[in-house]
Phi, psi and omega in degrees: 000108180114124181252032168291183183291334178290311180292323175297324180292320178296318179295325179296312182293323181292343181238025187296321187235162176302322179294319177295321181289331175289330185274329187237133170247117187254134175234133181250126175256127187223131171291143179075201195252358187213171180253168171122335183060232178295341181268004182288144172216170178192160177271131177275185187292343176270001182083003178283143173284125180236132180216181185291329185172195183281132175239106173251126176269145174257151186294352177265005178286064185302317186282319179295318178291326177297315176306310183303313183297317183291324178300306183295328178294328184266328187291141173254094185299146177293157174301128181099356179290128186280313185263111188234007175208162184297330180290332177277335190279328184216132182224158188303143168246107191273339188248109185230073180293163176238131176273172177267001178076357184212216185252005182282181183244147346290154181287330186224132173257107182290134186214121175232120184273142180296147173266167177222178183270004180281157180235120179295146177089009181251006176079015187251011185289136179269106186257032175277136190295307185298315180295328175300319179291320180296322180294323175293319176301321179293321179298316177296318178302319176296315180296320180297311182298320185293319179292321179292318181293333182270359182222103183295320181297318181292319177301324178294331182272351187298127180297161174231155181237156170271158177304324183298327179300312182292319180301326177306322186269320194250335191271356189296307190248013181264145174286113186295337174294339182257018182302119178293338179217133181280130181296143174236154179230134344286165180251127169288161179307317181292322174294320179301310179300320178299323180294313178299318178298319180301320174293320179302328181287344180277351182283131177280125187299319184277358178229034184303323183298335183278353182249041187300311182296319183293318182294321177293326175296318177299315177301317178295324176296322179292318180295321176299315182295326179291318180294330183289335183259353174273150177059031173233174185298330178306317183278003180262359172268157184305301185290320177304318181298318179295319180291321179294318175300312186294317179298322177299315181292317184291323177294322176294319177300316181297317180295320178292323178295318182296312185286310189274324187264303187291319186260309181283338181056039174292151183269156181303315179307321184292314182291331181290354175294338177256153170286149184304324180294318176299318181295323181292321180295318180303327183260023165115346181289148178279147185297326181287337175291311185285335181276346185236358190288123170306324182297319177287323175302315181303318180299306184299319179294315182300320186263005175057047185268063181224091180305138183062012182075011185267113181296332177291350178251020181311130181202130179217119180307129190301314181298313181292320178299316177300317178299317183288325176296313181297316180291316186293316184263338186255343181233011184292151180242141182075288176216160176294317184235150180227137178247149181280150177249024168190178175299153181299326177292330178283315190287321186236309194296311185296312174300318178298320176301317182291321177300313184292322176302312184298330177281351177102008177288134182257146183236130174244098178279168176063031178237117184255119180296130179243332180199148175239121178266142175262158173296168181300325181269009174065015184262340190222157171284137184240316181219157176235133178243135181230148165275127167275111188291316182220167177246127179278146176274003176236173175297126178308330177296333181268358179299128181243101185279344184241157176208158178277116180226127177058035176081013179227137172286117192220159172267165174272152176283353178217160177291166175280091186298337182294338181258009182250130180296135185059028187295322183292327176291322179293320180295313183296334179278353179076032183292127177246105186282356175258004184272136174300331185261014176270122184254012182298127174201151179240357177170188181231158179227135178240136175235139186243145179297138178086334179257313182251339181205156172253321180221156179234136172252111178278096186245015173283157182296151180303322183294342180283342178229357174298138180279112186256341182203194183283353183288155178285148179231175185291343182247020182303320179293326177296314182299319184295325188268319189244110183292322179300316179297315182295321180297317180301313182294327180285322191276332184281119182280149175266154178230105171288160182214166178236139177227131180236126172251127189235126175259128182244147175282354180245153174286171177302314182291326179288343174278351176104005176276123187257348183268176175300168177305120191252158159235115197228142173240169182063035168286167184303136177285152018265016174234092195262004179229127186221140171217141169281119183240038184298342180291352180268356180298135178245183185290344179283348182242036188298336184277344178269140182258340178208156178232136184228130171256124181231129188211172175184177171286163182231118186285095181199154171243025182296335180296348180274348183295141179303152179297345178285342181279083185297341185275357184300314177301320178298317178299316182296321178295320178295321179293316179300315183294320178297322177294319178298314183298312179304314184298314178299317184286323190247345188234336188299333183297337179300320184263322186239075184296336180280355180263024181248133177292156181297327178278357184098160181092159186284136177275093183302337182292349177285348180274138174275126180220115181297337177278355178051045178291169181250144174064212183295349174297342179293345175299335179297335178274002178255183175244115174246118181241119175266109184274077177251357168306129179307326179286342177270348179289147176276169175252125178272142175267064183295155177306132179088359184258342186298325182298341183270350178291147180248145173287171184301329181256024183245027180291337181090003179228141175295146178072009180237121177243144183260148189203130179149169181290355178268358180270173177277095183257352188098335171240083193271060184216148182294107177192164182295328179300311179298321179297311180298316177303318180297320177300318179296320183290320175299315178296324179293319182297320180285315184279337182079008178288139174274079186243109182293152179248107184305133175092350185288340176254002184296127179071002174266095194298332183292346179262341193223357179229155180223126180282178184299323179297315177298318181292319178298316183296312183295325179293315178301314180299321178295317178296316179297326176295321180291330178264008171082021176261000000 
């Protein structure tokens, strides 16, 4: 139930081999006319790609990249298809600057992460915790050095250390003949950091516990370096302040990882009781560093960690945030960030749909889940009820939701009204079959256990069944019987968002941006995430010279309104447009200084609009999307909520498996990687195959590390077994 990327991943895994296909017959039920969920995209009547928002893949998405590679390996593209391999579908995004979020100076901190020769999705990711930390330290040291080298004034202010300072932390118990880096006198901060990193590389990953003194020395050395750059003239320059704040945070992160994870072996659920910023302060970071750091703002902005879209309620569970930082910065392959070269629906969902079709997976579109019935003893799923939204004028088996347009197999941004009975009337009425507030139905469908299905994968978004008001929902019976299931749905907060797609008559440089093509966070609010996506421009948009995706969380609780309030989408769109108008008029100049009129104010004529409207009315030629559909809202991993998540086989009911970025997947944060992982886990639970999911045990210490007592015990048992005792 649900054809988002989580459900599709489950279907892909359940049909991965001929033996599995012989064992499983898979059917996907989907509301509306297309697949993909938050990853859905489609071409509108003007041929433009329209989607829910910006999709940047990160280089640690091992499972998502693996899925992408396997899909393209198996897919037989139609003649004329432009993108025919994974390397064409997604490519490295090397320039990822961070803004200051406001009007201060500098407005942009330029940041380019180094690339490497590794390829995500090939099973070669190094998921060791200590090496991930060392790699993060190396990244920061490289960034520090780059900023110092580009700013002579800052270089002049860089603090220096004597050798004795570093020896106090590192030289006590080390064999000096094996020193990885020769001490130099005096040492600049960058040299000091490189020396500490050299020591860190000497630590054996599988015997971290035996290097207690050395690791404590490394943590102490990092904390000393952070204190040395705070509260001095170096930290009173714009860039110097950011470097000092970031070093303060990095050193606290390292200390917390060492104390809480490597030695105390605390669990992520336990750490997630605190917000990440609180946890950093506990482990030595200054409060003003965590409250003002652009690096931390970038993390929260990237992962949309603002319940109800309210920035004043920012909250990210410390354990999950630490896990994401280590994976994102410490295990990425190829590049930190990757960008798509077509819409998400074109790049992944349409090819995946074709592969699943070829494997025999069946799809029932226009089916909206309305109720799940339990058996009389309340132990099992017994029936599924769906609203049939429309009736097709053709055989449903002949319904074709994708077509080749502009060299890409793509979905429509609206259904094919010509094959729907009374389609023209529904189109004229503005019917949106993906809307929570759409009441369109032509009948109902019931499916029964044992007759129509054996097992169910609940892969619809949490917002689609979470109880948001007094109205009945599809999972009400489950809530009444199972307190854990009800509590999970209650406790996980939703995050509405806004997305704006802007077609401009000017190139990026003509708008006044002088740096490389960016994917950027912490731009001025209320639209704090921006990427130039001009690579998506097609022949239908030849008059546009650049394309921009701008998005952010959206402070609203409209998603809670009952489905009977049909005017909610219109209200949400007005709110979204008012936020967009404000951003263009008051904030866009930060990024696009050449788009400002001589008399002041935003030059609306830089926007491409085929209707040639005047002033802010040209916004009508763009796409402004208020993602307030409950199913479109993201899930925040707020402090204290991870413990309520359930695993795929923990629904509490027989024949019901859970699937989505909202479950306990091991990577409990909203992203395509978590969704794919959940699909793999659901398929594994159903098939019984022992198939590991890369990353699911990362930082979950009960799965991957052993302290000295456990090692001693297992060694003694092995010896006793050998001598027959």
